Residue, then its C-alpha position, 0 to 999 in steps of 0.5 A: m500500500t502507498v505510504s502517505s506522508r503528513t506534515d508531521g512526518t508520520a504515515i497514515a497508510d503504511p502496513s509495515v508499521p508493526h503497531y500503532t501509537p495511541e495518537e496514530k490510532k486516535r487519528r485513524v479512528f477520527a479519519i474513519m468517523a469523518a469520512s463516514s459522516g459524509n457518507l451518512v449524509e450522502w445516503f440520507d439525501f439519496y434515500v429520503y427520496a425513496f421513503s418520502a415518495i409515497y407522499f410526493a408521488a401525486a405532486f409530480f405525476p398525474k393522479g391515478d392508480p397509486t401503484v402507477q404513481l409509485l412505479n413512476t417515482a421508482g423509475v426516477f429513483a432508478a434513473g438516478f442509479l444510471m448516473r452511477p457508472i459515470g460517477g464511479w468513473l469520474f470520481g474514481r479518476i479524481a480520487d486516484r489522480l488528485g486524491r481521495k479527500r478532494s473527491m469526497l469533498i466534491s461529491v458531498t457538495m453535489m449531493c447537498a445542491g441536489s437536495l436543496v433544489i428538490a426541496c424547492l421544486p414546483t409541483y406538476a399542478q404548478i408547472g406541468a411536465w416540467a415538474p417531473f423533468l426537473l425532479l429527474v434532473c436533480r436525481l441524475f445529479q445526485g446519482l452522479s454524486v453518490g456513484g462516486e461516493y461509495g468507491t472513494t469512501a471504501t478506498y479511503m476507509s480501507e487505507v486508514a483502517l487498522k491492520g488486523q481490524r480492517g473488516f471491523f473498521s470498514s464496516f462503518q461505511y455501511v453503518t453510516l450508509i444504513g444510518g442514512q436510510l435509518l435517519a431518512v425513515l426516522l424523520i418520516v416517522i417524526l413528520e407523520a406524528l407531527l403532521s397530517e397525511q394531507q399536510l405531508r402530501d402538500w408540503g411536509w415532504r419537502i422538509p427532509f430534503v432541506f434537512g439533508a442539505v443542511a447536514a451536508v454542509v456539516a459533513l463538508l466541514l468535517r471532511r475538510t479535516l481529513h488527511e490524504t492517503q496518497t503522496q503527491d509523487a504517487m498521484q503523478e503517475q501517468e496511467r494512474g486512475t485510467l480505464h486503460l490501466l483498469f481493463t488491461k491489467h485488472l479486468a479479472a478483479f473488475v469482473t469479480v467485483l461486478g459479479y458479486t456486487a450485482g446480486g448484493s445490491l439487488i438483495f440489499y435494495t429489496f430488503t431495505t428501500y423496497m420493503q416499505k412499499y412491499l409492506v404497504n402494497t402486498v402485506h397491507l400494513p398501514i403506511k405509518t406501521a410500515s414506517y415503524v417496522m422499517t425504522v426498527c429493522l434498519f436500526l438492528y441492521m445498522c448495529m449488526q455491521p460491526v459484529f459481522g465486520a469483526l467476524s470477517d477478520r476472524i473467518g476471512r472475507r471469502t468465507s463471509m461472502l460464500t456464506f452470504g451467497a448460499l444463505s441468500a439463494v436458499c432463504t429469499v423465496p421462503i422469506l418473501t413468500a411467508m411475508q405475503h401471508v402474515s398480518s402481524p407487523w412483528v412477524a413481518g419485522l422478524l422476517i426482514v431482520i433475518a434477511l438483513a442478518i444474512i445480507s450483513l455478511y456482505t454489506s459489513i465488508s462490502g467496501i473492504v472486500k472490493a478495495e482489497m482486489f485492487p492496488p492503490e493506483i487504480r483502487a478508487l476507480g476499480v471499486g467505484l466503477a464496478y460497484a456503480v455498474g452493478n448497482a445501476i443495473f440491478g440495485g437501482s432497478a429492484e423497486f421498478v422490477a418488483l412493482k412492474l411484476k406486481s402490476m402484471g400479477l407476477e410478484s412471486s417471479f421477483f422472488w426467484y429473480v433475486s434468488v438466481m442473482m444470489v446464486i451468481a453472486f455465490l459463484f463469483a465469490l468463489r473467485l475471491p482470494k483465500r484467507a492467506a492472501y488477505l493476511h499477506h495483504e495486511h502484513 
């Protein structure tokens, strides 16, 4: 790994250091927290769209069948994902050539701007077709931002994490990613308690976007304190951060990461963002009850990440990934089918938590398992682009495909689609290096 020099002469990412001084350990942990804060805000801003869509769908699309309205908002949600590959390439290149810190500062600024504009958008009744068009433009802008956020943050956190505890510390990327989701749904729950449903549909849905924009400013200030993990000399290498280097020398790693990201992203979005709509449309729980269930489930899911991250430090990343693929392939259809026949929110919540525990085997180490596949000169681009492509095609389309199949009377087909993708993720996980390779990487 590249050694990064600071003004005080110490190194931030030198794996040859046998142990860490208390000051160095504190510095690294703070760096992880600061990077994570921006990650939390980015994902809050991105997910608050999904959770508040139930209230603003009619404001941007002509009134009609509620499922059709949700289908339209899900389509805009998916469109935001289509920008992720461009964001993964753009910000990955910036991170590899100009520094991880600069890339993270730009991405959180863009997300802030996107949320602020959505909060102020006129509705369909006010400006007609321009309303959904401008909403789409904002989501594309945010998709570009978040497409670059994941790869750069995963890379940075893997480079500052303490050796021997990389899985544990890197799990905080998903702690904050899920925390962003949790804050989004929690804010919706609070607004549901304070405002009437009509008030939420009229103007209340704008509040979370304003909140997200303000929080992004705080995250920006925290990220400005980060230390760069790459030296100026290293960043001057000509082919650094280029697609040519990625596809000529690291194509196998790219394909592997893309392969298991596709399934991982699909099942992640199935049991997080889509679950709120599934609980309302299929399980037939009241909107508020569904929000309460998802709040509890996401909180428990967030708490699981460090536990499963620490587990990967003991059993190896490959074992965690293989177990995730196998259990997900076997359990997805039974869990989603069982939920169709339950009426208790407690039982529904328990089934979701079981699914999220299985998914935690992947999400807790998602960043580190990808970062460990690439050398520093191509790491941010390799991780970011592979993740963004897999996410755009499979993760971003999860809600749209599920709702479309439901409208066609083929809802159970979606369950099998997810299971097949998990079999594919398992097969790609077989390509991961064994535990000995990880230990060599760390030492």
